C-alpha positions in Angstrom: 26.0 -82.4 139.1 22.9 -83.5 137.7 22.7 -85.0 134.3 19.6 -84.7 132.2 18.9 -86.6 128.9 15.7 -86.1 126.7 14.1 -88.3 124.3 14.0 -87.5 121.0 13.1 -90.9 119.2 16.4 -92.5 119.2 18.0 -89.2 117.7 21.5 -88.1 119.2 21.9 -84.5 121.0 23.7 -82.1 119.1 25.2 -80.2 122.0 24.9 -80.3 125.7 23.8 -77.6 128.2 25.7 -77.1 131.3 24.2 -74.7 133.7 26.2 -73.7 137.0 24.1 -72.2 139.7 26.8 -70.5 142.4 25.2 -68.3 144.8 22.7 -65.1 145.3 22.7 -62.2 146.9 20.6 -59.8 148.6 17.5 -62.0 148.2 14.0 -60.0 148.8 12.3 -61.7 151.4 8.6 -61.2 152.9 9.4 -63.1 156.0 9.4 -60.8 159.2 12.5 -62.2 160.7 14.6 -61.1 157.5 15.6 -64.4 157.1 15.0 -66.6 153.9 14.8 -70.2 152.9 15.7 -70.6 149.2 16.2 -72.7 146.3 17.4 -72.5 142.8 14.7 -74.3 140.1 16.1 -74.6 136.6 13.4 -75.3 133.6 14.4 -76.5 129.9 13.0 -78.9 127.6 9.8 -79.7 129.7 12.4 -80.8 132.4 12.8 -79.2 136.0 15.4 -79.4 138.5 16.3 -77.6 141.7 19.0 -77.0 143.8 19.2 -77.9 147.6 17.4 -75.8 149.9 19.3 -73.3 152.0 17.8 -71.8 155.1 17.9 -68.8 156.7 20.2 -66.8 154.2 19.5 -64.0 152.0 22.9 -64.6 150.3 22.6 -68.7 149.7 25.5 -70.8 148.3 24.5 -73.5 146.0 27.4 -74.5 143.9 25.4 -77.1 142.0 25.5 -78.2 138.3 22.8 -79.2 136.0 23.4 -81.0 132.1 20.6 -81.1 129.7 20.6 -82.7 126.1 19.9 -80.2 123.4 18.5 -81.7 120.3 18.4 -80.3 116.8 14.9 -79.1 116.8 15.7 -76.9 120.1 16.2 -73.6 118.3 13.0 -72.0 120.0 13.4 -73.3 123.5 14.7 -71.0 126.4 16.1 -72.0 129.7 14.0 -70.4 132.9 16.0 -69.7 136.3 13.8 -69.1 139.2 14.9 -68.7 142.5 12.1 -69.9 145.1 11.3 -68.6 148.9 10.4 -71.9 150.5 9.1 -70.6 153.8 7.1 -71.6 156.6 4.8 -68.2 156.5 4.5 -67.4 152.8 4.8 -70.6 151.5 6.9 -71.6 148.1 6.8 -67.9 146.4 9.1 -66.8 143.6 11.3 -64.3 144.4 12.8 -63.6 140.8 13.7 -65.1 137.9 15.7 -64.8 134.6 15.2 -66.3 131.2 17.8 -67.4 128.6 17.1 -68.1 125.1 19.3 -70.2 123.1 19.6 -68.3 120.5 22.2 -66.0 122.9 24.4 -68.6 122.1 24.7 -68.5 118.3 27.5 -65.9 118.6 28.7 -66.8 122.5 28.8 -70.5 123.6 29.3 -69.4 127.4 27.6 -66.6 129.3 28.7 -66.1 133.1 28.3 -63.5 135.8 26.1 -61.7 138.3 22.3 -61.1 136.8 20.0 -59.0 138.2 16.4 -61.4 139.2 13.5 -59.8 137.8 9.7 -59.4 139.6 7.6 -56.3 139.6 6.1 -57.4 142.7 9.4 -57.2 144.8 11.3 -53.6 144.8 14.7 -55.7 144.8 14.3 -59.4 144.3 18.3 -59.7 144.3 21.1 -61.0 141.9 22.1 -64.2 141.1 25.8 -65.7 140.1 25.7 -68.6 137.3 26.9 -69.5 134.1 25.6 -71.5 131.0 27.8 -73.0 128.6 27.1 -74.9 125.2 28.8 -77.9 124.5 29.0 -79.1 120.7 28.6 -82.9 119.9 31.9 -83.8 118.2 30.1 -86.5 116.4 27.1 -84.5 115.1 29.2 -81.7 113.8 26.7 -81.2 110.7 23.5 -81.1 112.9 25.0 -78.5 115.4 25.9 -76.3 112.3 22.5 -76.6 111.2 21.0 -75.9 114.9 22.9 -72.9 115.1 22.3 -71.8 111.7 18.6 -71.9 112.7 18.8 -69.7 115.9 17.8 -66.9 114.0 16.3 -65.0 116.4 18.0 -61.5 117.6 20.5 -61.8 120.0 18.5 -60.6 123.2 18.1 -62.1 126.5 14.1 -62.2 127.3 13.1 -61.6 131.0 9.8 -63.1 131.8 8.1 -62.1 135.3 6.5 -64.8 137.0 4.1 -62.7 139.0 2.7 -60.7 135.9 1.4 -61.4 132.5 3.6 -59.7 130.8 7.2 -59.9 129.2 10.3 -57.8 128.4 13.4 -57.7 126.0 16.4 -56.4 126.9 20.1 -56.3 125.1 21.7 -57.6 128.4 20.6 -58.7 131.9 21.0 -56.3 134.5 24.5 -57.1 136.2 26.0 -56.3 139.6 28.4 -53.7 139.4 31.1 -56.1 140.8 30.7 -59.1 138.5 32.3 -60.4 136.0 31.1 -59.7 132.6 31.4 -62.3 129.8 33.6 -61.3 126.7 32.1 -60.9 123.3 33.4 -61.3 119.8 34.1 -58.4 118.4 31.4 -56.7 116.6 31.7 -54.4 113.5 32.1 -50.6 114.0 28.4 -49.6 113.5 27.2 -52.3 116.3 30.0 -51.3 118.4 28.8 -47.6 118.4 25.6 -48.9 119.3 26.6 -51.0 122.0 28.6 -48.3 123.7 25.4 -47.3 125.6 25.4 -49.0 129.2 23.7 -52.5 129.6 21.6 -52.0 132.6 17.9 -52.4 133.5 17.3 -48.9 132.3 17.6 -50.3 128.6 14.5 -52.5 129.1 11.8 -52.1 126.8 8.6 -53.7 126.0 7.3 -55.0 122.7 4.8 -52.8 120.9 2.7 -53.4 118.0 5.7 -53.0 115.6 7.1 -56.1 116.8 7.3 -59.4 114.8 3.7 -61.2 115.6 6.0 -64.5 115.1 8.2 -63.5 118.1 5.1 -62.3 120.4 3.3 -65.6 119.9 6.9 -67.8 120.6 7.3 -65.5 123.7 3.6 -65.8 124.8 3.6 -69.6 124.4 6.7 -70.1 126.0 5.6 -68.0 129.0 2.5 -70.0 129.7 4.4 -73.6 129.2 7.1 -72.5 131.4 4.5 -71.4 134.0 2.8 -74.6 134.0 5.4 -76.8 134.4 7.1 -74.8 137.4 3.3 -74.6 139.2 3.3 -78.5 138.5 6.7 -78.9 139.7 5.8 -77.1 143.0 2.6 -79.0 143.6 4.3 -82.8 143.0 6.8 -81.4 145.5 4.2 -81.1 148.6 1.9 -83.5 149.9 0.7 -83.7 154.0 2.6 -86.5 155.6 -0.4 -87.2 157.9 -3.2 -87.7 155.2 -1.1 -88.1 152.1 -3.1 -86.2 150.1 -1.2 -83.5 147.6 -2.2 -80.0 148.5 -1.2 -76.5 147.2 2.0 -75.3 148.9 -0.1 -72.6 150.4 -2.1 -75.1 152.3 1.0 -77.1 153.8 3.0 -76.1 156.9 6.7 -76.8 156.7 7.5 -77.4 160.4 11.3 -76.7 161.7 11.7 -80.6 161.8 11.4 -81.0 158.2 7.9 -82.3 158.3 5.2 -81.2 156.1 1.2 -81.4 157.3 -1.8 -79.4 155.9 -3.5 -77.1 158.0 -6.5 -79.1 158.7 -4.2 -82.0 160.0 -2.1 -79.4 162.2 -5.6 -78.2 163.8 -7.1 -81.7 164.4 -4.0 -82.9 166.0 -3.2 -79.2 167.9 -7.1 -79.8 169.1 -6.1 -83.1 170.5 -3.6 -82.2 172.5 -5.0 -79.1 173.9 -7.4 -81.3 176.1 -4.6 -82.1 178.4 -4.2 -78.8 180.6 -0.8 -80.1 181.8 0.4 -79.7 178.3 2.4 -76.7 177.5 4.0 -77.5 174.0 2.2 -79.4 171.1 4.7 -82.0 169.6 4.8 -82.8 165.8 1.9 -84.5 164.1 4.6 -87.4 162.9 4.9 -90.3 165.2 8.4 -90.4 167.3 9.1 -86.9 166.4 9.9 -84.9 169.3 9.7 -81.3 168.0 7.2 -78.7 168.9 5.0 -76.9 166.6 6.0 -73.5 166.6 3.4 -70.8 167.6 3.2 -68.8 164.2 1.5 -72.5 163.1 -0.8 -72.3 165.7 -1.9 -69.2 165.4 -2.2 -70.1 161.8 -4.6 -73.3 162.1 -6.3 -72.3 165.7 -9.0 -69.5 166.2 -7.9 -66.1 167.9 -9.7 -67.3 171.1 -8.2 -70.3 171.5 -4.7 -69.6 170.6 -4.7 -66.7 173.2 -6.2 -69.5 175.9 -3.4 -71.7 174.7 -0.4 -69.0 174.9 -1.8 -68.0 178.6 -1.8 -71.5 179.8 1.4 -72.1 178.3 3.1 -69.2 180.0 1.4 -70.0 183.6 2.5 -73.5 182.8 6.0 -71.9 182.5 6.1 -69.3 185.2 4.5 -72.5 187.8 7.7 -74.2 186.8 10.0 -71.3 187.8 10.9 -70.5 191.1 12.1 -67.3 190.1 9.4 -66.4 187.8 6.1 -64.4 189.7 3.1 -63.4 188.1 0.9 -60.7 189.6 -2.3 -62.4 190.6 -4.6 -59.2 189.6 -2.7 -58.1 186.2 -0.5 -60.9 185.3 2.5 -59.1 184.8 5.4 -61.1 185.4 8.4 -60.2 187.4 11.9 -62.4 188.3 12.4 -63.1 192.1 16.1 -62.1 193.0 17.6 -63.8 196.0 19.3 -61.2 198.0 22.3 -61.6 200.1 24.6 -59.7 202.3 23.7 -56.0 202.7 20.7 -56.5 200.4 18.8 -58.0 203.4 16.6 -55.9 205.9 17.8 -56.5 209.2 15.5 -54.3 210.8 13.8 -55.4 213.9 10.2 -56.5 213.8 7.5 -53.8 214.8 4.1 -53.6 215.5 3.9 -56.7 217.5 5.1 -58.9 214.5 6.7 -61.9 215.3 10.4 -62.8 213.9 9.3 -65.3 211.6 6.7 -63.1 210.1 8.8 -60.4 209.9 11.5 -62.7 207.9 8.5 -63.9 205.6 7.2 -60.7 204.8 10.8 -59.5 203.7 11.1 -62.3 201.3 7.5 -62.8 200.0 5.9 -59.7 200.1 5.5 -58.1 196.5 4.0 -55.1 194.8 3.3 -54.9 191.5 5.1 -52.2 189.8 2.0 -52.1 187.0 -0.8 -52.4 189.3 0.5 -51.6 192.5 -1.4 -54.6 194.0 0.4 -55.8 197.0 0.4 -59.7 197.3 2.1 -62.6 198.8 4.2 -64.1 196.2 4.2 -67.7 198.2 0.3 -68.2 198.2 -0.5 -65.6 195.7 -3.1 -64.1 198.3 -4.4 -60.2 197.7 -3.4 -58.1 200.0 -0.3 -59.6 201.5 -1.0 -61.0 205.4 0.8 -58.7 207.1 2.0 -60.5 210.6 1.4 -64.0 209.6 3.4 -66.6 207.3 1.3 -68.5 205.1 0.7 -71.3 207.3 -0.2 -69.0 210.1 -2.4 -67.2 207.9 -4.2 -70.3 207.1 -5.0 -71.3 210.2 -5.9 -67.6 211.1 -8.7 -67.8 208.4 -10.5 -71.2 209.9 -10.2 -69.8 213.4 -12.6 -68.3 215.5 -12.0 -64.2 215.1 -12.9 -61.0 216.7 -15.6 -59.2 214.7 -13.9 -55.8 215.6 -10.1 -56.4 215.5 -10.0 -59.5 213.5 -7.6 -61.1 216.1 -7.7 -65.0 217.3 -10.0 -65.3 219.8 -8.0 -67.7 222.3 -11.0 -68.5 224.9 -13.6 -71.0 224.5 -17.0 -70.3 222.7 -19.8 -69.0 225.0 -22.9 -70.0 223.5 -25.1 -68.4 226.1 -23.7 -64.8 224.9 -24.4 -63.6 221.3 -21.9 -61.5 221.3 -19.1 -64.3 222.0 -17.1 -63.3 218.7 -15.6 -60.3 220.8 -12.3 -60.8 222.4 -11.0 -59.8 225.4 -9.1 -56.6 224.2 -10.4 -53.7 226.4 -11.2 -51.4 223.3 -13.1 -54.5 221.7 -15.2 -54.6 225.1 -16.0 -51.1 225.2 -17.5 -51.6 221.9 -19.3 -54.3 222.4 -21.7 -52.1 225.0 -23.2 -50.4 221.8 -23.1 -53.4 219.5 -26.2 -54.9 218.0 -26.5 -58.9 218.7 -28.6 -59.5 216.0 -27.9 -61.7 213.0 -29.0 -61.2 209.3 -31.3 -63.6 207.5 -27.9 -64.5 205.5 -26.3 -65.5 208.9 -24.0 -62.6 209.3 -23.9 -60.6 212.6 -25.1 -57.2 212.4 -22.7 -54.3 212.6 -25.2 -51.7 213.8 -25.7 -50.5 217.4 -27.8 -52.0 219.9 -31.4 -50.9 220.4 -32.0 -50.3 216.8 -35.6 -50.8 215.3 -34.3 -51.4 212.1 -30.8 -53.0 211.5 -28.0 -51.6 209.5 -27.8 -53.5 206.1 -25.3 -56.6 206.0 -21.9 -55.1 205.2 -20.4 -58.9 204.7 -18.1 -59.0 201.0 -20.4 -62.1 200.7 -23.4 -60.1 200.7 -22.6 -56.4 199.3 -22.9 -55.5 195.7 -20.0 -53.4 194.0 -21.7 -50.2 194.1 -22.5 -50.5 197.9 -20.7 -49.9 201.4 -19.0 -52.8 202.6 -17.6 -53.6 206.0 -13.7 -53.0 204.5 -14.7 -49.2 203.8 -13.1 -46.7 205.5 -15.3 -44.8 208.1 -15.0 -40.9 206.4 -14.9 -39.1 210.1 -11.7 -41.1 211.1 -10.2 -42.5 208.1 -8.4 -45.0 210.6 -10.5 -48.1 210.8 -12.8 -49.9 208.5 -16.6 -49.8 209.3 -16.5 -53.2 210.4 -13.7 -52.4 213.2 -16.5 -50.6 215.3 -20.4 -50.4 215.8 -21.4 -48.1 212.6 -24.9 -46.6 212.1 -26.5 -45.7 208.6 -27.9 -41.6 208.8 -30.7 -40.6 206.9 -28.9 -39.8 204.0 -28.0 -43.6 203.9 -24.1 -42.8 204.2 -22.7 -45.6 206.9 -20.4 -44.1 210.0 -18.6 -45.4 213.0 -21.3 -44.8 216.0 -18.8 -43.5 218.0 -17.2 -41.3 215.6 -20.4 -39.6 214.8 -21.1 -38.9 218.6 -17.7 -37.6 219.0 -18.2 -35.1 216.6 -21.6 -34.0 217.8 -20.2 -33.5 221.5 -17.0 -31.9 220.3 -19.6 -29.0 218.7 -17.8 -26.3 217.0 -14.1 -25.9 216.4 -13.7 -22.3 217.4 -15.1 -19.6 219.6 -17.7 -18.5 217.1 -20.7 -20.9 217.1 -21.2 -23.0 213.9 -23.6 -25.6 213.1 -21.1 -27.1 210.2 -19.9 -30.1 212.7 -23.4 -31.7 212.3 -23.4 -31.9 208.7 -22.7 -35.6 207.3 -18.8 -35.5 206.0 -19.7 -37.1 202.6 -23.0 -35.3 201.5 -23.5 -32.2 204.3 -26.7 -33.1 204.7 -27.7 -32.8 208.2 -27.1 -36.1 210.8 -29.9 -37.5 211.7 -30.5 -41.1 213.3 -32.4 -42.4 216.2 -29.6 -43.4 218.3 -28.2 -39.6 218.4 -31.5 -38.0 219.5 -30.4 -37.5 222.9 -27.3 -35.3 221.8 -29.3 -33.5 218.8 -32.1 -32.0 221.0 -30.1 -29.5 222.9 -28.2 -28.8 219.7 -31.3 -27.8 217.9 -32.4 -25.8 220.6 -29.4 -24.1 220.7 -29.8 -23.4 216.7 -33.6 -21.9 217.4 -32.1 -19.8 219.8 -29.4 -18.2 217.8 -31.7 -18.0 214.6 -34.4 -16.0 216.6 -32.0 -13.4 218.0 -30.4 -13.2 214.7 -33.5 -12.5 212.8 -34.1 -9.7 215.8 -30.5 -8.4 215.1 -31.2 -8.3 211.3 -34.3 -6.0 211.7 -32.6 -3.7 214.6 -29.9 -2.9 212.0 -32.4 -2.5 209.3 -31.3 -5.2 206.8 -34.0 -7.5 206.3 -34.5 -6.0 202.7 -31.3 -5.7 201.7 -29.9 -6.8 198.3 -28.7 -10.0 199.5 -32.4 -11.0 200.5 -34.5 -9.4 198.7 -32.7 -9.6 195.0 -33.6 -12.2 193.1 -30.5 -14.3 192.0 -28.6 -13.5 195.3 -26.9 -16.0 197.7 -29.7 -15.5 200.3 -32.7 -14.8 198.0 -35.7 -15.2 200.5 -33.6 -16.8 203.0 -33.1 -14.2 206.1 -32.4 -16.8 208.5 -29.3 -18.0 206.0 -28.2 -14.5 205.7 -28.2 -13.5 209.4 -26.4 -16.5 210.3 -23.8 -15.9 207.9 -23.6 -12.0 208.7 -23.7 -12.0 212.5 -21.4 -13.7 214.8 -22.4 -15.4 218.3 -20.3 -16.7 220.9 -21.6 -18.8 224.2 -21.2 -17.1 227.5 -18.9 -18.7 229.7 -21.1 -17.6 232.6 -24.5 -18.1 231.7 -24.0 -20.6 229.2 -26.2 -18.5 226.7 -25.4 -17.4 222.9 -24.4 -13.7 222.8 -24.0 -11.5 220.0 -20.3 -10.4 219.2 -20.3 -8.5 215.9 -20.1 -9.3 212.4 -18.6 -12.2 210.9 -16.6 -10.5 208.8 -14.9 -9.0 212.1 -14.1 -12.4 213.4 -12.4 -13.5 209.5 -9.1 -15.4 210.2 -9.3 -15.9 214.0 -11.1 -19.0 214.2 -7.8 -21.1 214.0 -6.3 -18.9 216.9 -6.3 -20.6 220.4 -9.0 -19.3 223.2 -9.7 -19.7 226.9 -13.6 -20.2 226.9 -13.9 -18.5 230.5 -12.9 -15.2 228.0 -16.2 -15.3 226.4 -18.7 -13.5 228.5 -22.1 -11.6 227.3 -22.8 -8.2 228.1 -24.9 -8.7 230.7 -22.9 -11.0 233.0 -19.8 -8.5 232.1 -21.5 -5.3 233.0 -22.1 -6.1 236.6 -24.1 -3.1 238.2 -25.4 -1.6 235.0 -28.5 -0.7 234.6 -31.2 -2.7 232.5 -33.0 -1.4 229.3 -36.9 -1.4 230.2 -37.6 -2.7 226.8 -34.9 -5.4 226.2 -33.3 -6.1 229.5 -29.8 -6.9 228.9 -29.9 -8.6 225.8 -29.1 -6.0 223.6 -26.6 -4.2 225.9 -23.2 -4.0 224.4 -19.9 -2.9 225.5 -17.3 -1.3 223.2 -13.9 -2.3 222.9 -11.5 -0.5 225.2 -8.7 0.2 222.5 -10.8 0.6 219.1 -14.5 1.3 220.4 -15.7 -1.7 218.2 -18.4 -4.1 219.5 -16.6 -5.8 222.1 -16.9 -9.4 222.0 -14.3 -10.9 224.8 -14.4 -9.8 228.4 -10.8 -10.6 230.1 -9.1 -9.8 233.3 -12.2 -9.2 234.7 -12.3 -5.6 233.8 -11.6 -5.5 230.1 -13.7 -5.7 226.7 -12.3 -6.4 223.5 -12.9 -7.0 220.1 -11.8 -9.5 217.8 -8.8 -8.2 216.5 -7.7 -6.1 219.3 -8.1 -9.7 221.6 -5.7 -11.4 218.9 -3.4 -8.9 219.1 -3.0 -8.8 222.8 
């Protein structure tokens, strides 16, 4: 216990006040963790004492005793008991307090029990268990009797809220339901009737203008004095251990190692240590202290950007030091690598020419991020994973001579006289070499176009293309099997880049159904007509065929009297002022197997649904070639000579078995 002796000019104390602080319960804390570091401060007669600090508990146990000398001039003195939260994040903040005026001891020399703490800024500040005993000095009985007589204030508890400029008076302090209530002397019957009302915090009432002015003045002065003493006590208790200056409690950081430093000193120390990029933890400012400064303290003293950089660096260093932790090189998501055993291991045989060593490497180090779906190697952190190579093999592959088409390593020696010596001996690559351009761009990268071009293809190397431009790694929009760098490519008049051999095959295959259509010569991306100088030889006969069919379609349009139909003459219609488009969409033309010329085979709607049906090209014969020995029209010859279907009398477009004419629907059924 603590014994505090006051000074009264040599006068002896009339009594001794013993304060016993036992414990507290359900203290209201502002900490996000719900934990509370608290102590209890007791102020009496210009003296302040406090209990030991109890950490991480909202129900601390102190069990400490304090003794104060009481002199004859102290009737107006009061005892202030304050529970203080001493936290790292919220500084020293009063949780709640109670004030015991000495006039209470006029009738009761002892008070003991659970008392509710008062604080208007905290909804439930908690309760405290304490006792206060006034012990008379037997050698000063006369002075003690006079002292008791001078306790002329009403027997009230005065509760002063340290957070606001107000005070309250109550007949009792708020008690815990389970607390022991101190016994009181028997009062007259008139007072007992008045005392039947429960003594709870609901009975509190504030002084109004009718209260005694002297009481108001006394309580106001006492509140100010107690507040001043409490603040002075708190300031004296804290100073920075680095610079040695006294600081306001709110400017100090109490670390877990019990060392206190001001924010400025911690910031300076942290910035100095952050200069070392290999440092993951920042140690305490105190010399020879190995404790680390917690992140909440660093977040308070560092600016947001610098703190985020420190956290990222610390996380990366932690990952690098742990073989089981891996961070995605694309989005940074951290995963744990678990060693597989027994039946968890994939024992399947290598495929696609992958060596057993590369297959085992892929099974162990190939990862796919579950957040961004990035596939990467957890050993060398390359994106994407190098399929078919170990990390060492891939490093050797990157510095070796590689085929410009298949990207495989070229084993043969370089031929300086051959401008296309960067092509391997594979048969397919050698075939592509025949059409490849042997020029180089100003940047030094090989041209990916075709031979004989007047204007080379733009460089598609990853080092030269912009984010919105086509690169050599983009897929061809026709085959969707290889990237554009895997074969010579051309840039069409619409600016889209495609494989030369894919475009050529598309034009040579022509229309996919028996009926002649021209959608095959459109760009697969923008639907514009394909146009490139290297394709002129293939496009010329197709354009001649198109002109011939459009001419026949316009004649057929006039023959059937549809030149002024609503679809052409009505404004807003699909083919308004476009008779060629209407005729090509309305009439169906087929290629004659014998004369190789297009012939009219009825309307398109009659052929609906038959484009996907298998057919024989030799069954497509025009009316002139199938009507052997028939007479010719003196005006039109055999051009408009038509045969009817043998089964439904519709216009026939098929001639099968050497003797039978079919329309499209009947031919499909047969």
